[in-house]
N, C-alpha and C positions, 0 to 999 in steps of 0.2 A: 671190386677191389676196395678195401677199407681206405678211408680218406687219408690218414697219415701215411700209409704205405704208398698211396698214389702220389701224394705231394712229394715225398722223398724221392720217388722214382723220377718224377718230372724235374726236380732240382738237379739230380745227377745227369739226366739227359740234356738239360739246358747247357750244363758245363761241357759235356761231350760234344754236342752239336756246335757250340760256340767255337771250340778248338778246331773242329773239322772244317767249318766255314771259313776260317782264316786262311786256308790253303788255296782257295780259288774264289775269284770274283764273278765268275760266270753265273748268271741268275738261274739258268736251267740246271746246271750242275748242283747248285746250292739247294734248289727245290728237290732234286732227286735224292740228295743226301738226307734232307729232313724227312722225306717220305720213307726212305729205307730204314733209317734209325728208329723212327717212331713205330712203324709197322712191325718191326722185329723185336721191339722192347716193350710194347704195350699190349698185354694179353687181350684186351677187349677191342682192339682194332681189327676189324674184318677187312676193311679197305681204307686206304687213306691216300690222298693226293691232291693235286692242284688242278683247278680249271682256270684258264686264262681268258681274259676278255680280248678278243681279236675281231675287229670289224663288227662290233656290237653282238658278237656271239660268245658263248662260254664253250671253249674248246679244251679238251682234256690235255693236261700237261703231265709232268712226271708223277707217277703213282706206283703203289704197291698193292697187290691183292688180285682178285678176280677181274676179268675183263670189264672195262668201263664203257659208259656211253661216250662216244667221241664228241658229240655236240649236244648240249642241253637246250631244249626248246625255250625260246625267249619267254621270260616272265613266268615260268612254271618251275615248281619244285623249290627245295630248300636253298639251293645255291643261288638261284636268282632272287629269292626273298632276301638273302643276306646281302647281295649286291645292292638291291633296290633300297633296303633299309639301312645299309652301311653299318651293320652291327652283327655280332655273333648270335647265331640262332642254335638253340638246343631243342631237339625233337625226341621225346621219350618213346613215341610210337609213330613210325613213319606212315602207317596206314591211316592215321588220323589227321595227317597234314594235308591241307587242300592242294590238289594238283601235284602230289608227290610223284617224282619220276623214279620208277623202279628199274635201275640198270641191272640189279641182281635181286631176285625175289627173296633171297636169304637175309637181306638187310632189314633190321628191325628198329634201330634207333640211329640218330645222326647228330653231328655237330658240324657247323660250317662257320668259318672265321674269314671275314673279308680282309684282303691285303690292300692297304692304301698307300699311295705315293706321298711325296712331301707336301702336296697341296690338298690332300685328303680325298683324292679321287680313287675309287676302287679299280684296281687293275687285274685282280685275280681273287680266287677264294681257295682256302684249304678246307677240304671236305673229308670227314672221317665217318665211316659207317661201322656199326657193330651188328653182329647177328643175334644179339640179345636185346630185349627191351630195357629201357631206363639205364643205359650204359654211361651216359654223359651227364655232368653236372657243372656247377660253377668252378670247381677245382680244375676240371679239364679246360674250361674256357680261359681261366686266368693263366694257366701255365702254357697252353698252346699259343695264346696271344703273345706271351713273352718270348717264346721260341721263335715265332714268326716275325717278331720285330728284329730278329737277327739278320733277316734278309736285307 
């Protein structure tokens, strides 16, 4: 997707999601809403959803798309890298990422954004996969981080 078109879409989605999240304070419902809106409005999203840290494990939360891994092995894959580094990670080709976890072999590129509480501790990640290489860039990172700050 062309950069300006992508930015404009993210700006509209931010406003839409912001309005939707005002209707409910439940974290799970809010995560489900974000996943559903983004999955259905962003053409390059093959899978998107949350993994929550529960008892030192990354366990799948609300998501949209094909079947997900329920638990991600500790310290492997892009999601754990994002948790451990406390930063957004963009992967152009998942086959080149060390210890990549293939929940679905059709996934080709990925972006993962950590969600931090008020004291900066990561409590979950938002994971987005595409079935095409090089689908994500700094535009995705910027706008997804802004949307996730609404949580």
